[in-house]
C-alpha positions as CSV (number, residue, x, y, z in Angstrom):
1,M,0.0,0.0,0.0
2,D,2.9,2.4,0.8
3,K,4.4,1.8,-2.6
4,E,1.1,2.5,-4.3
5,R,0.6,5.6,-2.3
6,E,4.1,6.8,-3.2
7,K,3.4,6.2,-6.9
8,K,0.2,8.4,-6.6
9,I,2.0,11.2,-4.8
10,L,5.2,11.4,-6.8
11,P,4.8,12.9,-10.3
12,P,5.8,10.7,-13.2
13,K,9.4,11.1,-14.3
14,V,9.7,13.0,-17.6
15,P,12.5,11.9,-19.8
16,R,15.3,14.5,-20.0
17,P,15.6,16.0,-23.5
18,N,18.8,15.4,-25.4
19,Y,20.1,19.0,-25.7
20,Q,23.4,17.9,-27.3
21,M,21.6,16.3,-30.3
22,W,19.4,19.4,-30.8
23,I,22.4,21.7,-30.8
24,I,24.2,19.5,-33.4
25,L,21.1,19.4,-35.6
26,A,20.7,23.2,-35.4
27,L,24.3,23.8,-36.4
28,V,24.0,21.4,-39.4
29,A,20.7,23.2,-40.5
30,V,22.3,26.6,-40.3
31,I,25.3,25.4,-42.4
32,L,23.0,23.9,-45.0
33,G,20.9,27.0,-45.1
34,I,23.8,29.3,-45.7
35,S,25.2,26.9,-48.3
36,F,21.8,27.0,-50.1
37,F,21.4,30.8,-50.1
38,N,25.1,31.6,-50.9
39,R,25.9,29.3,-53.7
40,S,28.9,31.1,-55.3
41,G,31.0,27.9,-54.8
42,D,28.5,26.0,-57.0
43,L,28.8,28.3,-60.1
44,V,30.2,26.9,-63.3
45,E,33.5,28.6,-64.2
46,I,34.0,29.6,-67.8
47,Q,36.7,31.2,-69.9
48,S,36.5,34.5,-71.8
49,N,35.7,33.0,-75.2
50,R,32.7,31.2,-73.7
51,F,31.6,34.5,-72.2
52,E,31.9,36.2,-75.6
53,D,29.6,33.5,-77.2
54,M,27.0,34.1,-74.5
55,V,27.0,37.9,-75.1
56,Q,26.7,37.5,-78.9
57,A,23.9,34.9,-78.4
58,R,21.9,37.4,-76.2
59,D,21.6,34.6,-73.5
60,I,22.7,36.8,-70.5
61,K,20.1,38.4,-68.2
62,R,22.3,40.0,-65.6
63,L,26.0,40.7,-65.0
64,V,27.5,41.5,-61.6
65,L,31.1,42.6,-61.2
66,I,32.4,41.8,-57.7
67,K,35.1,44.4,-57.4
68,N,37.0,43.0,-54.4
69,E,37.1,39.5,-55.8
70,E,37.7,40.4,-59.5
71,L,34.9,38.0,-60.4
72,I,31.9,38.3,-62.8
73,E,28.7,36.5,-61.9
74,I,26.5,35.6,-64.9
75,T,22.8,35.0,-64.8
76,L,21.1,33.5,-67.8
77,K,17.7,34.3,-69.2
78,P,14.9,31.7,-68.5
79,E,14.6,30.7,-72.1
80,A,18.4,30.2,-72.3
81,L,18.1,27.8,-69.3
82,Q,16.0,25.5,-71.4
83,N,19.0,25.0,-73.7
84,A,20.4,21.5,-73.1
85,K,24.0,22.5,-73.0
86,Y,23.4,25.1,-70.2
87,K,21.0,22.9,-68.3
88,Q,23.3,19.9,-68.1
89,E,26.3,22.0,-67.1
90,I,24.5,23.7,-64.2
91,E,22.8,20.4,-62.9
92,R,26.2,18.7,-62.8
93,S,27.9,21.4,-60.8
94,S,25.1,22.1,-58.3
95,P,23.6,19.5,-55.9
96,F,20.5,21.7,-55.5
97,G,19.5,21.7,-59.2
98,V,18.9,24.7,-61.5
99,N,18.1,27.9,-59.7
100,A,16.1,30.2,-62.1
101,N,17.1,33.3,-60.1
102,G,20.8,32.7,-60.7
103,P,23.6,33.3,-60.8
104,H,24.7,30.4,-63.0
105,Y,28.2,31.0,-64.2
106,K,31.3,32.9,-63.1
107,L,34.2,34.4,-64.9
108,K,37.5,35.4,-63.3
109,I,39.1,38.5,-64.7
110,G,42.7,39.8,-64.3
111,S,42.0,43.5,-64.6
112,I,38.8,45.3,-64.2
113,D,39.7,48.1,-66.7
114,K,40.7,45.7,-69.4
115,F,37.5,43.7,-68.9
116,L,35.3,46.9,-69.2
117,D,37.1,47.9,-72.4
118,K,36.6,44.4,-73.8
119,Y,32.9,44.3,-72.8
120,D,32.3,47.7,-74.5
121,Q,33.8,46.3,-77.8
122,L,31.6,43.1,-77.5
123,T,28.4,45.2,-77.1
124,K,29.3,47.9,-79.7
125,N,27.2,46.2,-82.4
126,I,24.3,45.2,-80.1
127,P,21.3,47.5,-80.0
128,R,21.1,49.5,-76.8
129,E,17.7,47.9,-75.6
130,Q,19.3,44.4,-75.9
131,Q,22.5,45.3,-74.0
132,V,22.9,44.1,-70.4
133,D,24.1,46.7,-67.9
134,L,27.1,45.7,-65.8
135,Q,26.4,46.0,-62.0
136,V,29.4,46.6,-59.7
137,E,29.4,45.4,-56.1
138,E,31.7,44.8,-53.2
139,R,31.0,41.8,-50.9
140,Q,32.3,40.4,-47.6
141,D,32.9,36.6,-47.6
142,Y,30.7,35.8,-44.6
143,T,30.4,32.2,-45.7
144,N,34.1,31.4,-45.2
145,M,34.1,33.3,-41.9
146,F,31.0,31.4,-40.7
147,F,32.5,28.0,-41.7
148,N,35.7,28.8,-39.8
149,I,33.8,29.9,-36.7
150,G,31.3,27.0,-37.1
151,F,34.2,24.5,-37.3
152,L,35.8,26.0,-34.2
153,V,32.4,25.7,-32.3
154,L,32.0,22.1,-33.4
155,L,35.5,21.3,-32.3
156,V,35.0,22.8,-28.9
157,F,31.6,21.2,-28.6
158,G,33.0,17.8,-29.6
159,F,35.9,18.1,-27.0
160,W,33.3,19.0,-24.3
161,M,31.2,16.0,-25.2
162,L,34.3,13.7,-25.1
163,M,35.3,15.0,-21.7
164,R,31.7,14.6,-20.4
165,R,31.7,11.0,-21.5
166,M,35.1,10.2,-20.0
167,T,34.1,11.8,-16.7
168,G,30.8,9.9,-16.4
169,G,28.1,12.2,-17.7
170,G,26.1,14.7,-15.8
171,G,25.9,15.3,-12.1
172,P,28.8,15.7,-9.7
173,G,32.1,15.1,-11.6
174,G,30.3,15.1,-14.9
175,Q,31.7,18.4,-16.2
176,I,35.3,19.0,-17.3
177,F,35.9,21.5,-14.5
178,N,34.4,19.1,-11.9
179,I,36.5,16.1,-12.9
180,G,38.0,15.9,-9.4
181,K,34.6,15.9,-7.7
182,S,33.5,12.7,-6.0
183,K,31.0,10.5,-7.8
184,A,29.4,9.1,-4.6
185,A,25.7,8.7,-4.5
186,L,24.2,10.3,-1.3
187,F,21.3,8.7,0.5
188,D,19.8,10.9,3.2
189,A,16.4,11.6,4.7
190,E,15.0,12.7,1.3
191,N,16.4,9.7,-0.6
192,K,16.3,6.9,1.9
193,V,17.2,3.3,1.3
194,R,14.2,1.0,1.9
195,I,16.2,-2.2,2.7
196,T,16.5,-3.2,6.4
197,F,18.1,-5.9,8.4
198,A,14.8,-7.9,8.1
199,D,15.6,-8.3,4.4
200,V,19.0,-9.9,5.1
201,A,18.9,-13.6,6.1
202,G,21.6,-16.1,6.9
203,L,24.2,-13.5,8.1
204,E,23.4,-13.4,11.8
205,E,27.0,-12.9,13.0
206,A,27.7,-10.3,10.4
207,K,24.5,-8.5,11.2
208,E,25.4,-8.3,14.9
209,E,28.8,-6.7,14.0
210,V,27.2,-4.0,11.8
211,K,24.3,-3.5,14.2
212,E,26.7,-2.2,16.8
213,I,27.9,0.5,14.3
214,V,24.3,1.5,13.7
215,D,23.6,1.6,17.4
216,F,26.7,3.7,18.0
217,L,25.5,6.3,15.4
218,K,22.0,6.3,17.0
219,T,23.0,6.3,20.7
220,P,26.7,7.1,21.0
221,Q,26.4,7.9,24.8
222,K,25.8,4.1,25.5
223,F,29.4,3.4,24.4
224,T,31.3,6.7,25.1
225,K,30.3,6.7,28.8
226,L,32.4,3.6,29.2
227,G,35.3,5.1,27.3
228,G,34.6,3.4,24.0
229,K,35.3,5.1,20.7
230,I,33.4,4.8,17.5
231,P,35.0,2.3,15.1
232,K,36.5,4.0,12.0
233,G,35.8,1.3,9.5
234,A,34.5,-2.2,8.8
235,L,35.7,-4.4,6.0
236,L,33.1,-6.9,4.6
237,V,35.0,-10.0,3.2
238,G,33.4,-12.9,1.5
239,P,32.9,-14.8,-1.8
240,P,30.7,-13.3,-4.6
241,G,27.0,-13.4,-4.0
242,T,27.0,-13.8,-0.3
243,G,25.3,-10.5,0.5
244,K,28.1,-8.0,1.2
245,T,26.4,-5.2,-0.7
246,L,23.0,-6.1,0.5
247,L,24.2,-5.9,4.1
248,A,25.6,-2.4,3.4
249,K,22.3,-1.4,2.0
250,A,20.6,-2.6,5.1
251,V,23.0,-0.5,7.2
252,A,22.0,2.5,5.1
253,G,18.3,1.7,5.7
254,E,18.7,1.3,9.4
255,A,21.2,3.9,10.4
256,G,19.1,7.0,9.7
257,V,22.3,9.1,8.9
258,P,23.6,10.2,5.5
259,F,25.1,7.4,3.5
260,F,27.6,7.8,0.7
261,S,27.8,4.8,-1.7
262,L,30.3,4.4,-4.6
263,S,32.5,1.8,-6.2
264,G,36.3,1.5,-6.0
265,S,36.5,1.9,-9.8
266,D,34.9,5.4,-9.5
267,F,38.2,6.7,-8.2
268,V,40.2,5.3,-11.2
269,E,40.5,7.7,-14.1
270,M,42.8,8.2,-17.1
271,F,44.0,11.6,-15.8
272,V,46.8,11.9,-13.3
273,G,45.7,13.0,-9.8
274,V,42.0,12.6,-10.4
275,G,41.6,9.6,-8.0
276,A,43.3,11.3,-5.1
277,A,41.3,14.5,-5.7
278,R,38.1,12.5,-5.7
279,V,39.1,10.8,-2.4
280,R,39.7,14.2,-0.8
281,D,36.4,15.6,-2.1
282,L,34.5,12.5,-0.8
283,F,35.8,12.9,2.7
284,K,35.2,16.7,2.6
285,Q,31.6,16.1,1.8
286,A,31.4,13.3,4.4
287,K,32.8,15.5,7.1
288,E,30.2,18.2,6.3
289,K,27.5,15.6,6.8
290,A,29.0,13.9,9.8
291,P,28.0,11.6,11.5
292,C,27.7,9.6,8.3
293,I,28.7,6.3,6.6
294,V,30.8,5.9,3.5
295,F,30.5,2.6,1.6
296,I,33.1,1.7,-1.0
297,D,32.2,-1.5,-2.9
298,E,35.0,-3.6,-4.5
299,I,37.7,-1.7,-2.7
300,D,40.3,-3.9,-4.2
301,A,40.1,-1.8,-7.4
302,I,42.2,0.9,-5.5
303,G,43.4,-1.0,-2.4
304,R,45.9,-3.4,-4.0
305,S,49.3,-3.8,-2.4
306,R,51.6,-1.1,-3.4
307,G,54.6,-1.9,-5.6
308,R,53.2,-5.2,-6.8
309,G,53.8,-5.7,-10.5
310,Q,54.9,-2.1,-11.0
311,L,57.6,-1.2,-13.5
312,P,60.7,0.6,-12.0
313,G,60.2,4.3,-12.2
314,A,56.6,4.1,-13.4
315,N,53.9,6.3,-11.9
316,D,50.9,4.3,-10.7
317,E,47.7,6.4,-10.4
318,R,46.1,3.6,-8.3
319,E,48.9,4.0,-5.7
320,N,48.4,7.8,-5.4
321,T,44.7,7.2,-4.9
322,L,45.4,4.6,-2.2
323,N,47.9,6.9,-0.4
324,S,45.2,9.6,-0.3
325,L,42.7,7.2,1.1
326,L,45.1,6.0,3.8
327,V,45.7,9.6,4.9
328,E,42.1,10.5,4.9
329,M,41.1,7.4,6.9
330,D,43.7,7.8,9.6
331,G,46.0,10.9,9.3
332,F,46.8,14.1,11.3
333,A,43.6,15.8,10.2
334,T,41.3,12.9,10.7
335,D,37.9,13.9,12.0
336,S,35.6,11.5,13.9
337,G,32.1,10.8,12.9
338,V,32.8,9.3,9.4
339,I,32.6,5.5,9.4
340,I,34.0,3.6,6.3
341,L,32.3,0.4,5.2
342,A,34.1,-1.5,2.4
343,A,33.5,-4.8,0.6
344,T,35.7,-7.1,-1.3
345,N,36.0,-10.7,-2.3
346,R,39.8,-10.5,-2.7
347,P,41.2,-9.6,0.7
348,D,44.5,-11.3,-0.2
349,V,45.5,-8.5,-2.6
350,L,44.7,-5.6,-0.3
351,D,47.6,-3.5,1.1
352,S,48.5,-4.3,4.7
353,A,48.4,-0.6,5.6
354,L,44.7,-0.5,4.6
355,M,43.9,-3.6,6.6
356,R,45.3,-2.5,10.0
357,P,43.2,-1.4,13.0
358,G,42.7,2.4,13.0
359,R,41.5,2.2,9.4
360,F,39.4,-0.9,9.3
361,D,39.0,-1.8,13.0
362,R,36.8,-4.8,12.1
363,Q,37.0,-7.4,9.4
364,I,33.7,-9.1,9.1
365,S,33.8,-12.4,7.3
366,I,30.7,-13.3,5.3
367,D,30.9,-16.9,4.2
368,K,28.5,-19.0,2.2
369,P,25.6,-19.9,4.5
370,D,25.2,-23.2,6.2
371,I,21.9,-25.3,6.0
372,A,20.2,-23.1,8.6
373,G,21.2,-19.9,6.9
374,R,20.1,-21.2,3.5
375,E,16.7,-22.0,5.0
376,Q,16.3,-18.4,6.2
377,I,17.4,-17.1,2.8
378,F,14.9,-19.3,1.0
379,K,12.2,-17.9,3.3
380,V,13.0,-14.4,2.2
381,H,13.1,-15.1,-1.5
382,L,10.0,-17.3,-1.4
383,K,7.7,-14.6,0.0
384,P,6.6,-13.2,-3.4
385,I,6.2,-16.7,-5.0
386,K,2.9,-18.6,-5.0
387,L,3.9,-21.9,-3.4
388,S,2.3,-25.3,-3.4
389,K,1.6,-27.1,-0.1
390,D,4.2,-29.7,-0.7
391,I,7.1,-27.3,-0.5
392,D,9.6,-28.3,2.1
393,I,12.0,-25.4,2.7
394,K,14.3,-27.5,4.9
395,K,14.7,-30.0,2.1
396,L,15.5,-27.3,-0.4
397,A,18.1,-25.9,2.0
398,A,19.7,-29.4,2.3
399,Q,19.7,-29.9,-1.4
400,T,21.7,-26.7,-2.1
401,P,24.9,-27.0,-0.1
402,G,27.5,-24.3,-0.9
403,F,24.9,-22.1,-2.6
404,A,25.3,-18.4,-1.9
405,G,22.4,-16.0,-1.4
406,A,22.5,-14.9,-5.1
407,E,22.4,-18.5,-6.3
408,I,19.4,-19.3,-4.0
409,A,17.6,-16.2,-5.4
410,N,18.3,-17.5,-8.9
411,V,16.9,-20.9,-8.0
412,C,13.7,-19.4,-6.7
413,N,13.3,-17.2,-9.8
414,E,14.0,-20.2,-12.1
415,A,11.4,-22.3,-10.3
416,A,8.8,-19.6,-10.8
417,L,9.7,-19.3,-14.5
418,I,9.6,-23.1,-15.0
419,A,6.1,-23.3,-13.4
420,A,4.8,-20.4,-15.5
421,R,6.2,-22.1,-18.6
422,S,4.0,-25.1,-17.8
423,D,0.9,-22.9,-17.1
424,K,0.8,-23.9,-13.4
425,T,-1.1,-21.8,-10.8
426,E,1.4,-22.7,-8.1
427,V,5.1,-23.5,-7.9
428,D,5.6,-27.1,-6.6
429,M,8.6,-29.1,-5.5
430,E,9.2,-30.6,-8.9
431,D,9.8,-27.1,-10.3
432,F,12.4,-26.4,-7.6
433,Q,14.1,-29.7,-8.4
434,D,14.3,-28.7,-12.1
435,A,15.5,-25.2,-11.1
436,I,18.3,-26.7,-9.0
437,D,19.3,-29.0,-11.9
438,R,19.2,-25.9,-14.2
439,V,21.5,-23.9,-12.0
440,I,24.0,-26.7,-11.3
441,G,24.1,-28.6,-14.6
442,G,22.9,-26.1,-17.2
443,L,20.1,-26.1,-19.7
444,E,18.7,-29.5,-20.6
445,K,19.6,-30.4,-24.2
446,K,16.5,-32.3,-25.3
447,T,17.2,-32.0,-29.0
448,K,20.9,-33.1,-28.8
449,I,21.4,-36.1,-31.1
450,I,23.7,-38.8,-29.5
451,S,24.6,-42.0,-31.3
452,P,23.5,-45.3,-29.5
453,E,27.2,-46.2,-29.0
454,E,28.0,-42.9,-27.3
455,K,24.8,-43.2,-25.1
456,R,25.9,-46.6,-24.0
457,I,29.4,-45.3,-23.0
458,V,27.7,-42.5,-21.0
459,A,25.4,-44.9,-19.3
460,Y,28.2,-47.2,-18.1
461,H,30.3,-44.2,-17.2
462,E,27.5,-42.8,-14.9
463,A,26.7,-46.3,-13.6
464,G,30.4,-46.6,-12.6
465,H,30.1,-43.4,-10.5
466,A,26.9,-44.7,-8.9
467,V,28.2,-48.1,-8.0
468,A,31.6,-46.9,-6.7
469,G,30.0,-44.2,-4.5
470,W,27.4,-46.7,-3.3
471,F,30.0,-49.1,-1.8
472,L,32.5,-46.5,-0.5
473,E,32.0,-45.6,3.1
474,H,33.1,-42.0,3.0
475,A,31.6,-41.1,-0.3
476,D,28.7,-38.7,-0.4
477,P,25.3,-40.4,-0.8
478,L,24.0,-40.4,-4.3
479,V,20.8,-38.7,-5.0
480,K,20.4,-38.6,-8.8
481,V,22.2,-39.9,-11.8
482,S,21.3,-38.9,-15.4
483,I,22.4,-39.4,-19.0
484,V,20.3,-36.5,-20.2
485,P,22.7,-34.0,-21.9
486,R,23.0,-30.6,-20.1
487,G,25.0,-27.5,-20.5
488,V,27.6,-27.0,-23.2
489,A,29.4,-30.3,-23.2
490,A,27.9,-32.5,-20.4
491,L,26.4,-35.7,-21.8
492,G,25.6,-37.0,-18.3
493,Y,26.1,-36.2,-14.7
494,A,25.7,-37.5,-11.1
495,Q,24.5,-35.5,-8.2
496,Y,25.4,-36.2,-4.6
497,L,24.3,-34.8,-1.2
498,P,27.5,-33.8,0.6
499,K,27.8,-33.3,4.3
500,E,28.2,-29.9,5.9
501,Q,31.8,-30.2,7.1
502,F,35.0,-28.2,7.1
503,L,37.7,-30.8,7.9
504,Y,38.5,-33.8,5.7
505,Q,40.5,-36.9,6.7
506,T,42.8,-38.8,4.3
507,E,40.4,-41.7,4.0
508,Q,37.6,-39.4,3.0
509,L,39.7,-37.8,0.3
510,I,40.8,-41.2,-1.0
511,D,37.2,-42.4,-1.2
512,E,36.2,-39.2,-3.0
513,M,38.9,-39.8,-5.6
514,C,37.8,-43.5,-6.0
515,M,34.2,-42.4,-6.5
516,T,35.3,-39.8,-9.1
517,F,37.4,-42.6,-10.9
518,G,34.2,-44.7,-11.2
519,G,33.4,-43.5,-14.7
520,R,36.8,-44.1,-16.3
521,A,37.2,-47.5,-14.5
522,A,33.8,-48.7,-15.7
523,E,34.6,-47.7,-19.3
524,E,37.9,-49.7,-19.2
525,I,36.2,-52.8,-17.6
526,V,33.2,-52.9,-19.9
527,F,34.7,-51.7,-23.3
528,N,38.4,-52.3,-22.6
529,K,38.8,-48.8,-24.0
530,I,38.6,-45.3,-22.5
531,S,37.1,-42.0,-23.8
532,T,37.5,-38.3,-23.3
533,G,34.4,-38.3,-21.0
534,A,36.5,-38.3,-17.8
535,L,38.0,-34.8,-18.4
536,S,36.5,-33.0,-15.4
537,D,37.0,-36.2,-13.3
538,L,40.7,-36.4,-14.0
539,E,41.1,-32.7,-13.5
540,R,39.5,-32.9,-10.1
541,I,41.4,-36.0,-9.1
542,T,44.8,-34.5,-10.1
543,K,44.1,-31.3,-8.1
544,M,43.0,-33.3,-5.1
545,A,46.1,-35.5,-5.2
546,Y,48.5,-32.6,-5.5
547,S,46.7,-30.8,-2.6
548,M,47.1,-33.9,-0.4
549,V,50.9,-34.0,-1.1
550,T,51.9,-30.3,-1.3
551,V,49.3,-28.5,0.7
552,Y,47.9,-30.7,3.4
553,G,51.0,-32.8,4.2
554,M,49.1,-36.1,3.8
555,N,52.0,-38.1,2.3
556,K,54.6,-40.0,4.3
557,E,57.4,-39.6,1.8
558,I,57.1,-35.8,1.6
559,G,56.2,-35.5,5.2
560,N,54.3,-32.9,7.2
561,M,55.2,-30.0,4.9
562,S,53.0,-27.5,3.0
563,Y,54.3,-25.6,0.0
564,Y,51.2,-23.4,-0.2
565,D,51.7,-19.7,0.3
566,S,48.5,-17.9,0.9
567,K,50.2,-14.5,0.4
568,Q,52.2,-15.3,-2.7
569,S,52.3,-12.6,-5.4
570,D,50.5,-13.0,-8.7
571,Y,53.9,-12.6,-10.5
572,T,55.8,-15.2,-8.5
573,F,57.0,-18.0,-10.8
574,N,59.5,-19.7,-8.5
575,K,58.6,-23.0,-6.9
576,P,59.3,-23.2,-3.1
577,Y,61.2,-26.5,-3.5
578,S,64.0,-28.0,-5.5
579,E,63.8,-30.0,-8.7
580,A,64.5,-33.2,-6.8
581,T,61.6,-32.5,-4.5
582,A,59.4,-31.7,-7.5
583,E,60.2,-35.1,-9.1
584,K,59.5,-36.8,-5.8
585,I,56.1,-35.0,-5.5
586,D,55.2,-36.1,-9.0
587,K,56.0,-39.7,-8.2
588,E,53.9,-39.6,-5.0
589,V,51.0,-38.0,-6.7
590,K,51.1,-40.6,-9.5
591,K,51.2,-43.4,-6.9
592,I,48.2,-42.0,-5.1
593,I,46.2,-41.7,-8.3
594,D,47.2,-45.2,-9.6
595,D,46.3,-46.8,-6.2
596,A,42.9,-45.1,-6.3
597,F,42.2,-46.2,-9.8
598,D,43.2,-49.8,-9.1
599,R,41.1,-49.8,-6.0
600,T,38.1,-48.5,-8.0
601,K,38.6,-51.2,-10.7
602,R,38.6,-54.0,-8.1
603,L,35.5,-52.6,-6.5
604,L,33.6,-52.4,-9.8
605,I,34.8,-55.9,-10.9
606,Q,33.5,-57.2,-7.6
607,H,30.1,-55.6,-8.2
608,R,30.0,-56.1,-12.0
609,D,26.4,-57.4,-11.9
610,Y,25.2,-54.2,-10.2
611,L,27.1,-52.1,-12.8
612,E,25.3,-53.9,-15.7
613,I,21.9,-53.6,-13.9
614,I,22.2,-49.8,-13.4
615,A,23.6,-49.1,-16.8
616,K,20.7,-51.0,-18.5
617,E,18.2,-49.2,-16.3
618,L,19.8,-45.8,-17.3
619,L,19.6,-46.6,-21.0
620,E,15.9,-47.3,-20.5
621,K,14.8,-44.5,-18.1
622,E,17.7,-42.0,-18.6
623,I,17.3,-40.7,-15.0
624,L,17.6,-42.7,-11.7
625,F,17.1,-41.6,-8.2
626,Q,18.3,-43.0,-4.9
627,S,15.2,-44.9,-4.4
628,D,15.7,-46.6,-7.8
629,L,19.2,-47.7,-6.7
630,E,17.9,-49.2,-3.5
631,R,15.3,-51.1,-5.5
632,L,17.9,-52.4,-8.0
633,I,20.9,-53.2,-5.8
634,G,19.7,-52.9,-2.2
635,K,20.3,-50.4,0.5
636,R,23.6,-48.7,1.0
637,P,25.7,-50.8,3.5
638,F,26.8,-47.7,5.4
639,A,24.0,-46.2,7.5
640,H,24.8,-42.5,8.1
641,Q,22.4,-39.7,8.6
642,T,22.4,-37.1,5.9
643,T,22.6,-33.4,6.6
644,Y,18.9,-33.0,6.0
645,E,18.1,-35.8,8.5
646,K,20.3,-34.3,11.1
647,F,18.9,-30.8,10.4
648,T,15.3,-31.9,10.8
649,N,16.1,-34.2,13.8
650,G,13.7,-36.7,12.5
651,P,13.8,-40.4,11.5
652,K,15.6,-41.3,8.4
653,E,13.4,-40.8,5.3
654,E,13.3,-42.9,2.2
655,P,14.2,-40.6,-0.7
656,K,11.4,-40.1,-3.2
657,T,11.8,-40.0,-6.9
658,E,11.3,-36.2,-7.1
659,V,14.1,-35.5,-4.7
660,N,17.2,-34.3,-6.5
661,G,20.4,-33.3,-4.9
662,T,23.6,-31.5,-5.6
663,A,27.2,-32.7,-6.0
664,T,30.4,-31.0,-5.2
665,E,33.1,-30.0,-7.6
666,N,35.6,-29.2,-4.9
667,K,34.0,-29.2,-1.5
668,T,36.9,-27.5,0.2
669,E,36.5,-24.5,-1.9
670,E,33.5,-24.5,-4.2
671,P,30.7,-26.8,-2.9
672,A,27.5,-27.5,-4.7
673,K,28.8,-28.1,-8.2
674,E,28.3,-31.3,-10.2
675,V,31.1,-33.8,-9.5
676,S,31.6,-35.5,-12.7
677,D,30.8,-36.3,-16.1
678,E,31.3,-33.3,-18.4
679,L,31.8,-35.6,-21.4
680,T,33.7,-33.4,-23.9
681,K,33.5,-34.3,-27.5
C-alpha cells in the first residue's frame, strides 16, 4: 500500500531532452541554409571565349562585377536555361538543381579596366535595348568566416562531449571542470534506502557486528560513557553473491544518517591525480554531513598492495589514490564521525596498511551460508512466490549445499519461470528440483542427437560413478544420476548430497577420488577402452592428489610439509622446493592416483552385476534416483544420517523420486557443483 501511495504522490518522471543532439542538428541546419542561399561555390566557371559566345547569343540576363574578388557572376535568361548545354552543365555542378534566379556562371578577370574595355567592344554592335548593364558590387565573404567559426564551435563542442563521456556524464564530476569531484551517491532523509536488516537472512553474526555500528550512530552515549570510541571502519569480506552489498544497503536503511555509496572503480580515471582528488572531495563532503557512513564497494580496485607488478620508475595512479585514502582514513587531520564500510571478495590482494586497525577496525567475514542460513534465505526469496503445499524449505536448503544467497535467489526465480512455462497456478517441489538442476548442470539439451554407441558409453560411465560411490563408506550419498545432456558439453552427470563439514581426513579424500574414478574405470572394464568423457573427473582428481601431497601434508614420503603460500604474489614463478623434490612430488601424486584407480577397478569388478543392472536401467529410463538404486541393488551398506536428516532431527526418510540433490566439484573451496561427467566431444 505504501508503494502504491508513493506512486500516486510522486509525479511521473519526464525523460530528459537530449540537448546535445538538438544543438548538433541546429548547427547542421544553419550550415546547410547558408550553403543554399550563398551558392557562389557551385557556379560553373567559364573562360573568356565562352563569355563572348553568351554575349553574342543574347543569353545573359544580368551581369554582376564583384570588385574586391575580381569576379563576374553571370545570370542566364529563363529561355536560355532551357537549352540542353546550359542545363546539363548547371545540374552537374550544383547539388540543389537549377536555380532560375541565378547566378549560374562565373568568370575570373585579371584587370577590371581591361574587362570593361573588352565588354564595350563586344556590345558595340548590339542594340542599346538588348544590352545588359554591368552592375558593380563589393562583398564580404561571410560564408568562409561562418564556416571557420562553425568549425571552431563544433571542435569545442566535440571536445566538451568527449570530456563529459570520459568523466561519467552529468551530475557531480560530470563536467570538465568538476572532474575531481566525488561520484558518490548520497542517501539521506529525502532519498532513503528501503532495505532493512529484516531483508538480510543467513548472516546473523555479520549483522550483529554492523548493528553495533548502527547503534553507535544512533546512541553514542551508550558506548562513550564507558570510554569506547566509534569504530573508524569495517571491511566486509566474502565470496561473490554472499550478500556484502545487501548488508551495506541494510545498514544505510537502518542507520538514519547520511550514507555515501560508490565503487572502487569510481576513483580510477585516465587523468593523473583525479583519483586522489576525488578521495579528498569525498571525505570533505562526508565531514560536512558527519556523522555519516561511506560505503566503498569492490575496494580492491584501488586498495591493491603497493609496488606489486609495477615497473621501475613508473607512476601508478592507483597507488596515489590509495595513499590519499590512507591519509584521509587515519591521518593528522582525521575527523571523527565518518565510518567507512568497504566490501571485497579478494582480501589477499589488499595493502597491509589499509587492513590495519585504526583504518578498518573490524574485518567481518561473510561466508557461504550453512543449512540453517540457507533455510532463512529461502524464506526471504519465497515470499513473493505462490507456493504449493508440498514445498519443504528444509529439504530445499539441504539440497543446495554451498549455494550463496545470489544463487538461491536465482533458484527461486528459475522455479517460478519453469512453473509459468507449464501454465501452473502454483510452484511445486518438482519445479524447484528442475531449477536446481538448471542452476547446477545447465540447460537440458532435449534436441541433442547422440549416437547409440555414445549413449551406451555415457550410461556405463554414470553407472560406474553410482556403484563406486554406493559401496565406499566416506563417499557422499548419491541422490540422482542422469544421462540426459545438459549445459555446453555435459552428456551426463551425477548429483550427490555432501555433508556440511570443514575438515576432511585422508580416508575421506581417497574415497572421493575413487568415486570420481568410477566412470573411467567402468569404461575400461566394460569396453576395454577409454574415452574423453572423464576430463573433469581427471582434473579434479589431479588437483586433489597434489593438494594432499603439497598443501595438506598427507603423504609419508614428503612428510608434514606444506608448500602453499596464501600471500604469494601473482607474479611469482619460482617453486618453493627443489627439482629433486618436484620429481618426488610427481611420483607420489602418480602413486596415489594409480592406487585409487586400481582400487576402483577392483570394486567395480566385484560388483560387475550391479554395474550392468544400473547401466541398462539408465539406458531405458535415462534418470535414476536414490530410491531406484535401493530397489535395484539394495540399501547402501553404510547407515549414516544425511545433513537433511540431522537438520530436521527426525527419523531417516526414504528418498522419493522427485528428490534431486547436488554434488560438489571441490568441497573444500566450491561446494554445490556437479562432481563428474562433463563428457567433452
